[in-house]
C-alpha positions as a Markdown table, in Angstrom:
| # | Residue | x | y | z |
|---|---|---|---|---|
| 1 | Unk | -79.6 | 177.7 | 68.8 |
| 2 | Unk | -78.1 | 174.3 | 69.1 |
| 3 | Unk | -75.5 | 174.2 | 71.8 |
| 4 | Unk | -72.1 | 172.6 | 71.3 |
| 5 | Unk | -69.4 | 171.7 | 73.7 |
| 6 | Unk | -65.7 | 171.3 | 73.3 |
| 7 | Unk | -62.7 | 170.3 | 75.4 |
| 8 | Unk | -60.2 | 173.0 | 76.3 |
| 9 | Unk | -56.7 | 171.7 | 75.9 |
| 10 | Unk | -53.3 | 173.2 | 75.4 |
| 11 | Unk | -50.7 | 172.1 | 72.8 |
| 12 | Unk | -49.0 | 168.8 | 73.4 |
| 13 | Unk | -46.4 | 167.0 | 71.3 |
| 14 | Unk | -46.7 | 163.6 | 73.1 |
| 15 | Unk | -48.8 | 161.9 | 75.7 |
| 16 | Unk | -48.7 | 163.8 | 79.0 |
| 17 | Unk | -47.8 | 161.9 | 82.2 |
| 18 | Unk | -51.1 | 162.8 | 83.9 |
| 19 | Unk | -53.8 | 164.5 | 81.9 |
| 20 | Unk | -55.8 | 167.4 | 83.2 |
| 21 | Unk | -59.6 | 167.2 | 83.7 |
| 22 | Unk | -61.8 | 167.6 | 80.7 |
| 23 | Unk | -63.1 | 171.2 | 80.5 |
| 24 | Unk | -66.3 | 171.7 | 78.6 |
| 25 | Unk | -67.1 | 175.0 | 76.9 |
| 26 | Unk | -70.3 | 176.0 | 75.2 |
| 27 | Unk | -69.8 | 176.5 | 71.5 |
| 28 | Unk | -72.8 | 177.1 | 69.2 |
| 29 | Unk | -70.7 | 176.6 | 66.0 |
| 30 | Unk | -69.5 | 173.0 | 66.2 |
| 31 | Unk | -69.3 | 169.8 | 68.0 |
| 32 | Unk | -66.5 | 169.1 | 70.5 |
| 33 | Unk | -63.0 | 169.6 | 69.2 |
| 34 | Unk | -61.0 | 166.5 | 70.1 |
| 35 | Unk | -57.2 | 166.9 | 70.1 |
| 36 | Unk | -56.5 | 163.4 | 71.2 |
| 37 | Unk | -58.8 | 160.5 | 72.0 |
| 38 | Unk | -58.7 | 159.0 | 75.5 |
| 39 | Unk | -59.0 | 155.5 | 74.1 |
| 40 | Unk | -55.6 | 156.0 | 72.7 |
| 41 | Unk | -54.3 | 155.6 | 76.3 |
| 42 | Unk | -56.1 | 152.2 | 76.6 |
| 43 | Unk | -54.2 | 148.9 | 75.8 |
| 44 | Unk | -56.6 | 146.4 | 77.4 |
| 45 | Unk | -58.3 | 145.6 | 74.1 |
| 46 | Unk | -55.0 | 144.7 | 72.4 |
| 47 | Unk | -54.0 | 141.0 | 72.1 |
| 48 | Unk | -52.3 | 139.4 | 75.2 |
| 49 | Unk | -52.6 | 142.7 | 77.2 |
| 50 | Unk | -54.3 | 142.4 | 80.6 |
| 51 | Unk | -54.6 | 145.0 | 83.5 |
| 52 | Unk | -51.1 | 144.3 | 84.8 |
| 53 | Unk | -49.3 | 144.5 | 81.5 |
| 54 | Unk | -51.2 | 147.7 | 80.7 |
| 55 | Unk | -50.1 | 149.2 | 83.9 |
| 56 | Unk | -46.5 | 148.2 | 83.2 |
| 57 | Unk | -46.8 | 150.0 | 79.9 |
| 58 | Unk | -47.8 | 153.2 | 81.7 |
| 59 | Unk | -45.1 | 152.8 | 84.3 |
| 60 | Unk | -42.5 | 152.5 | 81.5 |
| 61 | Unk | -43.7 | 155.7 | 80.0 |
| 62 | Unk | -45.8 | 154.1 | 77.2 |
| 63 | Unk | -48.9 | 156.2 | 77.9 |
| 64 | Unk | -50.6 | 156.0 | 74.5 |
| 65 | Unk | -50.6 | 154.1 | 71.2 |
| 66 | Unk | -48.1 | 156.5 | 69.6 |
| 67 | Unk | -45.6 | 155.8 | 72.5 |
| 68 | Unk | -46.0 | 152.0 | 71.9 |
| 69 | Unk | -45.3 | 152.4 | 68.2 |
| 70 | Unk | -42.1 | 154.4 | 68.9 |
| 71 | Unk | -40.6 | 151.3 | 70.6 |
| 72 | Unk | -39.9 | 149.8 | 67.2 |
| 73 | Unk | -36.6 | 150.6 | 65.5 |
| 74 | Unk | -37.0 | 153.2 | 62.8 |
| 75 | Unk | -34.9 | 151.1 | 60.4 |
| 76 | Unk | -36.9 | 147.9 | 61.1 |
| 77 | Unk | -38.5 | 147.0 | 57.7 |
| 78 | Unk | -39.8 | 143.6 | 58.8 |
| 79 | Unk | -43.5 | 142.7 | 59.1 |
| 80 | Unk | -45.3 | 144.7 | 61.8 |
| 81 | Unk | -45.5 | 142.8 | 65.1 |
| 82 | Unk | -49.0 | 141.8 | 66.3 |
| 83 | Unk | -49.2 | 144.7 | 68.8 |
| 84 | Unk | -48.4 | 147.2 | 66.0 |
| 85 | Unk | -51.0 | 145.7 | 63.8 |
| 86 | Unk | -53.6 | 145.9 | 66.6 |
| 87 | Unk | -52.8 | 149.5 | 67.2 |
| 88 | Unk | -53.2 | 150.3 | 63.5 |
| 89 | Unk | -56.6 | 148.6 | 63.5 |
| 90 | Unk | -57.5 | 150.4 | 66.7 |
| 91 | Unk | -56.8 | 153.7 | 65.0 |
| 92 | Unk | -58.9 | 152.8 | 62.1 |
| 93 | Unk | -61.9 | 151.7 | 64.3 |
| 94 | Unk | -61.6 | 154.9 | 66.3 |
| 95 | Unk | -61.6 | 157.1 | 63.2 |
| 96 | Unk | -64.7 | 155.2 | 62.0 |
| 97 | Unk | -66.4 | 155.8 | 65.4 |
| 98 | Unk | -66.8 | 152.1 | 65.9 |
| 99 | Unk | -67.7 | 152.0 | 69.6 |
| 100 | Unk | -69.1 | 148.5 | 69.3 |
| 101 | Unk | -65.6 | 147.2 | 68.3 |
| 102 | Unk | -64.0 | 148.7 | 71.5 |
| 103 | Unk | -66.9 | 147.5 | 73.7 |
| 104 | Unk | -66.2 | 143.9 | 72.5 |
| 105 | Unk | -62.5 | 144.3 | 72.8 |
| 106 | Unk | -62.5 | 145.9 | 76.3 |
| 107 | Unk | -65.3 | 143.7 | 77.7 |
| 108 | Unk | -68.2 | 144.7 | 79.9 |
| 109 | Unk | -66.0 | 145.6 | 82.9 |
| 110 | Unk | -63.9 | 148.2 | 81.0 |
| 111 | Unk | -66.2 | 149.4 | 78.2 |
| 112 | Unk | -66.9 | 152.6 | 80.2 |
| 113 | Unk | -63.5 | 153.8 | 79.0 |
| 114 | Unk | -65.1 | 154.8 | 75.7 |
| 115 | Unk | -67.4 | 157.3 | 77.4 |
| 116 | Unk | -65.2 | 160.4 | 77.1 |
| 117 | Unk | -64.4 | 159.8 | 73.5 |
| 118 | Unk | -68.0 | 159.5 | 72.4 |
| 119 | Unk | -69.8 | 161.8 | 74.8 |
| 120 | Unk | -69.8 | 164.6 | 72.2 |
| 121 | Unk | -73.2 | 164.1 | 70.8 |
| 122 | Unk | -72.7 | 160.5 | 69.8 |
| 123 | Unk | -74.1 | 158.8 | 72.9 |
| 124 | Unk | -77.9 | 158.3 | 73.0 |
| 125 | Unk | -79.0 | 158.4 | 76.7 |
| 126 | Unk | -82.3 | 156.6 | 76.8 |
| 127 | Unk | -85.0 | 155.6 | 79.3 |
| 128 | Unk | -88.5 | 154.1 | 78.8 |
| 129 | Unk | -91.7 | 154.1 | 80.7 |
| 130 | Unk | -94.2 | 151.2 | 80.4 |
| 131 | Unk | -97.9 | 150.5 | 81.1 |
| 132 | Unk | -97.0 | 147.8 | 83.6 |
| 133 | Unk | -97.4 | 145.0 | 81.1 |
| 134 | Unk | -94.7 | 142.6 | 79.9 |
| 135 | Unk | -92.5 | 143.4 | 77.0 |
| 136 | Unk | -94.2 | 140.9 | 74.7 |
| 137 | Unk | -97.7 | 142.2 | 75.4 |
| 138 | Unk | -99.6 | 143.5 | 72.4 |
| 139 | Unk | -101.5 | 146.7 | 73.6 |
| 140 | Unk | -105.0 | 147.3 | 72.2 |
| 141 | Unk | -104.9 | 149.2 | 68.9 |
| 142 | Unk | -101.1 | 148.5 | 68.4 |
| 143 | Unk | -99.6 | 146.5 | 65.6 |
| 144 | Unk | -96.3 | 145.8 | 67.5 |
| 145 | Unk | -95.7 | 144.2 | 70.9 |
| 146 | Unk | -94.1 | 145.9 | 73.9 |
| 147 | Unk | -95.6 | 147.8 | 76.8 |
| 148 | Unk | -93.5 | 151.0 | 76.2 |
| 149 | Unk | -95.6 | 154.1 | 76.5 |
| 150 | Unk | -93.2 | 157.0 | 76.6 |
| 151 | Unk | -89.4 | 157.1 | 76.1 |
| 152 | Unk | -86.9 | 159.8 | 75.6 |
| 153 | Unk | -83.4 | 160.3 | 74.1 |
| 154 | Unk | -80.8 | 162.8 | 75.1 |
| 155 | Unk | -77.4 | 163.3 | 73.5 |
| 156 | Unk | -76.1 | 166.3 | 75.5 |
| 157 | Unk | -77.4 | 168.7 | 72.9 |
| 158 | Unk | -81.0 | 167.9 | 72.2 |
| 159 | Unk | -83.7 | 165.8 | 73.9 |
| 160 | Unk | -86.7 | 164.2 | 72.2 |
| 161 | Unk | -89.8 | 162.4 | 73.7 |
| 162 | Unk | -91.4 | 159.5 | 71.8 |
| 163 | Unk | -95.0 | 158.6 | 72.5 |
| 164 | Unk | -97.0 | 155.4 | 71.9 |
| 165 | Unk | -99.6 | 155.9 | 69.2 |
| 166 | Unk | -97.7 | 158.9 | 67.7 |
| 167 | Unk | -94.0 | 158.3 | 66.8 |
| 168 | Unk | -92.6 | 155.4 | 68.7 |
| 169 | Unk | -91.8 | 153.7 | 65.4 |
| 170 | Unk | -89.3 | 156.5 | 64.6 |
| 171 | Unk | -86.9 | 155.4 | 67.4 |
| 172 | Unk | -84.6 | 153.1 | 65.3 |
| 173 | Unk | -84.1 | 155.8 | 62.7 |
| 174 | Unk | -83.3 | 158.3 | 65.4 |
| 175 | Unk | -80.8 | 156.0 | 67.1 |
| 176 | Unk | -79.0 | 155.3 | 63.8 |
| 177 | Unk | -77.2 | 158.6 | 64.3 |
| 178 | Unk | -75.5 | 157.4 | 67.5 |
| 179 | Unk | -72.6 | 155.1 | 68.3 |
| 180 | Unk | -73.4 | 154.2 | 71.9 |
| 181 | Unk | -76.7 | 153.6 | 73.7 |
| 182 | Unk | -76.6 | 154.4 | 77.5 |
| 183 | Unk | -79.2 | 153.2 | 79.9 |
| 184 | Unk | -79.5 | 152.4 | 83.6 |
| 185 | Unk | -80.4 | 148.7 | 84.1 |
| 186 | Unk | -81.3 | 148.7 | 80.5 |
| 187 | Unk | -80.0 | 145.1 | 79.8 |
| 188 | Unk | -82.6 | 143.8 | 82.2 |
| 189 | Unk | -85.4 | 146.2 | 81.6 |
| 190 | Unk | -85.4 | 148.8 | 78.7 |
| 191 | Unk | -83.6 | 146.7 | 76.1 |
| 192 | Unk | -85.9 | 143.6 | 76.3 |
| 193 | Unk | -88.9 | 145.9 | 75.9 |
| 194 | Unk | -87.4 | 147.6 | 72.9 |
| 195 | Unk | -86.3 | 144.3 | 71.3 |
| 196 | Unk | -89.8 | 142.9 | 71.5 |
| 197 | Unk | -91.1 | 145.9 | 69.6 |
| 198 | Unk | -88.2 | 146.6 | 67.1 |
| 199 | Unk | -86.3 | 143.3 | 66.9 |
| 200 | Unk | -82.9 | 142.2 | 68.3 |
| 201 | Unk | -80.9 | 144.4 | 66.0 |
| 202 | Unk | -82.7 | 147.7 | 66.5 |
| 203 | Unk | -79.4 | 149.3 | 67.6 |
| 204 | Unk | -76.1 | 148.0 | 66.2 |
| 205 | Unk | -73.8 | 150.2 | 68.3 |
| 206 | Unk | -72.3 | 149.7 | 71.7 |
| 207 | Unk | -74.4 | 149.6 | 74.9 |
| 208 | Unk | -73.3 | 151.0 | 78.2 |
| 209 | Unk | -75.5 | 149.9 | 81.1 |
| 210 | Unk | -74.8 | 152.2 | 84.0 |
| 211 | Unk | -76.0 | 149.8 | 86.8 |
| 212 | Unk | -72.9 | 147.6 | 86.9 |
| 213 | Unk | -70.6 | 150.6 | 86.1 |
| 214 | Unk | -71.9 | 152.6 | 89.1 |
| 215 | Unk | -71.9 | 149.6 | 91.4 |
| 216 | Unk | -68.2 | 149.0 | 90.5 |
| 217 | Unk | -67.2 | 152.5 | 91.9 |
| 218 | Unk | -69.4 | 152.3 | 95.0 |
| 219 | Unk | -72.5 | 154.1 | 93.8 |
| 220 | Unk | -75.1 | 151.4 | 94.7 |
| 221 | Unk | -78.8 | 151.4 | 94.4 |
| 222 | Unk | -81.3 | 152.5 | 91.9 |
| 223 | Unk | -81.0 | 155.6 | 89.7 |
| 224 | Unk | -82.8 | 157.9 | 92.0 |
| 225 | Unk | -80.7 | 156.9 | 95.0 |
| 226 | Unk | -77.5 | 157.4 | 93.1 |
| 227 | Unk | -78.8 | 160.9 | 92.0 |
| 228 | Unk | -79.1 | 161.8 | 95.7 |
| 229 | Unk | -75.6 | 160.4 | 96.4 |
| 230 | Unk | -74.0 | 162.6 | 93.8 |
| 231 | Unk | -76.1 | 165.7 | 94.6 |
| 232 | Unk | -78.6 | 165.7 | 91.8 |
| 233 | Unk | -82.0 | 167.3 | 92.6 |
| 234 | Unk | -85.1 | 166.8 | 90.4 |
| 235 | Unk | -87.6 | 169.6 | 89.8 |
| 236 | Unk | -90.0 | 169.9 | 92.7 |
| 237 | Unk | -93.2 | 168.9 | 90.8 |
| 238 | Unk | -91.7 | 165.5 | 89.8 |
| 239 | Unk | -89.3 | 165.0 | 92.7 |
| 240 | Unk | -91.2 | 162.2 | 94.3 |
| 241 | Unk | -92.5 | 160.4 | 91.2 |
| 242 | Unk | -91.7 | 156.7 | 90.8 |
| 243 | Unk | -92.0 | 154.2 | 88.0 |
| 244 | Unk | -95.4 | 153.2 | 89.3 |
| 245 | Unk | -96.6 | 156.8 | 89.2 |
| 246 | Unk | -95.6 | 156.8 | 85.5 |
| 247 | Unk | -97.8 | 153.8 | 84.9 |
| 248 | Unk | -100.7 | 155.6 | 86.6 |
| 249 | Unk | -100.1 | 158.8 | 84.6 |
| 250 | Unk | -100.2 | 156.8 | 81.4 |
| 251 | Unk | -103.5 | 155.3 | 82.5 |
| 252 | Unk | -104.9 | 158.7 | 83.2 |
| 253 | Unk | -103.8 | 160.0 | 79.8 |
| 254 | Unk | -105.4 | 157.0 | 78.1 |
| 255 | Unk | -108.7 | 157.8 | 79.9 |
| 256 | Unk | -108.6 | 161.3 | 78.3 |
| 257 | Unk | -106.7 | 163.3 | 80.9 |
| 258 | Unk | -104.5 | 165.2 | 78.5 |
| 259 | Unk | -102.9 | 167.1 | 81.4 |
| 260 | Unk | -101.3 | 163.8 | 82.5 |
| 261 | Unk | -98.9 | 163.7 | 79.5 |
| 262 | Unk | -96.6 | 166.5 | 80.4 |
| 263 | Unk | -95.7 | 165.4 | 84.0 |
| 264 | Unk | -95.2 | 161.9 | 82.6 |
| 265 | Unk | -92.8 | 163.2 | 79.9 |
| 266 | Unk | -91.0 | 165.4 | 82.4 |
| 267 | Unk | -90.5 | 162.5 | 84.7 |
| 268 | Unk | -89.1 | 160.4 | 81.9 |
| 269 | Unk | -86.9 | 163.2 | 80.6 |
| 270 | Unk | -85.4 | 163.6 | 84.1 |
| 271 | Unk | -84.5 | 159.9 | 84.1 |
| 272 | Unk | -82.8 | 160.3 | 80.7 |
| 273 | Unk | -80.9 | 163.5 | 81.0 |
| 274 | Unk | -79.6 | 162.5 | 84.5 |
| 275 | Unk | -78.0 | 159.4 | 82.9 |
| 276 | Unk | -75.3 | 161.7 | 81.4 |
| 277 | Unk | -74.4 | 163.1 | 84.8 |
| 278 | Unk | -74.3 | 159.7 | 86.3 |
| 279 | Unk | -72.1 | 158.3 | 83.6 |
| 280 | Unk | -69.6 | 161.2 | 83.8 |
| 281 | Unk | -69.5 | 161.0 | 87.6 |
| 282 | Unk | -68.9 | 157.2 | 87.6 |
| 283 | Unk | -66.2 | 157.7 | 84.9 |
| 284 | Unk | -64.4 | 160.2 | 87.1 |
| 285 | Unk | -64.7 | 157.9 | 90.1 |
| 286 | Unk | -63.3 | 155.0 | 88.2 |
| 287 | Unk | -60.3 | 157.1 | 86.9 |
| 288 | Unk | -59.5 | 158.3 | 90.4 |
| 289 | Unk | -60.0 | 155.0 | 92.1 |
| 290 | Unk | -58.0 | 153.0 | 89.6 |
| 291 | Unk | -55.3 | 155.7 | 89.2 |
| 292 | Unk | -55.6 | 155.7 | 85.4 |
| 293 | Unk | -53.8 | 158.2 | 83.2 |
| 294 | Unk | -57.0 | 159.5 | 81.7 |
| 295 | Unk | -58.4 | 163.0 | 81.8 |
| 296 | Unk | -61.5 | 163.4 | 83.8 |
| 297 | Unk | -64.7 | 165.4 | 83.2 |
| 298 | Unk | -64.5 | 168.8 | 84.8 |
| 299 | Unk | -68.2 | 169.4 | 84.2 |
| 300 | Unk | -70.7 | 166.6 | 84.6 |
| 301 | Unk | -73.9 | 168.4 | 83.5 |
| 302 | Unk | -74.4 | 170.4 | 80.3 |
| 303 | Unk | -75.5 | 174.0 | 81.0 |
| 304 | Unk | -78.1 | 173.8 | 78.3 |
| 305 | Unk | -79.9 | 170.7 | 79.7 |
| 306 | Unk | -83.0 | 172.4 | 81.1 |
| 307 | Unk | -83.5 | 174.5 | 78.0 |
| 308 | Unk | -83.3 | 171.3 | 75.9 |
| 309 | Unk | -85.9 | 169.6 | 78.2 |
| 310 | Unk | -88.3 | 172.6 | 77.7 |
| 311 | Unk | -87.9 | 172.4 | 73.9 |
| 312 | Unk | -88.7 | 168.7 | 74.0 |
| 313 | Unk | -91.8 | 169.4 | 76.0 |
| 314 | Unk | -92.9 | 172.1 | 73.6 |
| 315 | Unk | -92.5 | 169.8 | 70.7 |
| 316 | Unk | -94.4 | 167.1 | 72.5 |
| 317 | Unk | -97.3 | 169.5 | 73.1 |
| 318 | Unk | -97.3 | 170.6 | 69.4 |
| 319 | Unk | -95.9 | 174.0 | 70.1 |
| 320 | Unk | -92.7 | 173.7 | 68.0 |
| 321 | Unk | -89.1 | 174.0 | 69.2 |
C-alpha cells in the first residue's frame, strides 16, 4: 500500500489571522488535499515588495493574495495594476507547480517558504555517497565521470536506492517527477558530483539546500549534529557511521563483500529520509522566530518512513517491494 498524507483543515471563507499547524493524516487513497496554498500568504516575490512592506500588508489585514486583490474597486475597469498582474501570474505558476519560479522570485534566503506547498510528494530528498574521489573522476569500468557510488531519493511516500553499475543512469528520469530537490550542503557537495555525471541541467526544478536554511534558524553544524539537536536517533547498527565509513563500505563491496552493500544503503537512506524531518523542523523554527502568518507542520516525520526504507532495501537486494 502506498501511503498518502493530507492536511486536516476546517472551512474558511477568507485568510485566517493566524493559521493553525499543519496536521498530517495517513490516507492510502490520494495525495495531500490542499485547501489553500501557503505561498498565497507570501508577497516577497512581488515587484517592489520587501520584508517591511510585506509585514505592513499583514498588519493591515492583507494576509493573502485574495485579500490584496480585494483592495481594488469592484467598478474599476482600468488596466490591472502591476501588483494585480503579478498576483495573477503567481496563481498561474502555483497551479503549474513551478517551484523554480518561486525560488527565483523569493531568493535563496526565503525560498524555504515553498516547502509546505510542495512537501506532498513533490519534493525529492536526495543524498549521495562517493568513493572518495573527485566529481570529475572517471571510475574504472564507467562511461561517465563522478565518484558517486550510492544515492537515494525519498519523497515522503517512497524511497529508492540507486547503485553505481546498476541503475545510476536512471536518476534524471526519476527526478523528472519532482518540483523541488532538497539536499544538505548539496550546492557544495552533492550537486557538483551529479552535474559531472549528468550535466548542468539534470534537474530543472528548484533546489533547497538545508545547510543555510538550518543555520539561519540557529541549527548549526553538520546533518548528524542537527539530527541530535532536534531529537532524531538513527538505528543502532548505523548510528556511528560517518561519510568515511561509507567510502570504506563501498571499497569492501567492490572487493566482493556483498554484505557491505546493505549497511551502506541503510546509512545513505538515513541521511536522505532525515532531510524531510530537518526541513520541516527548520520551517517551523523560521515561522515562529519571524512571527509569520503561516501554518506550521504539526508532524515532522511521516509514520510510514521506516516501512518505506525496508521496501527500498528489499528492492536493492532483489527481493521485490
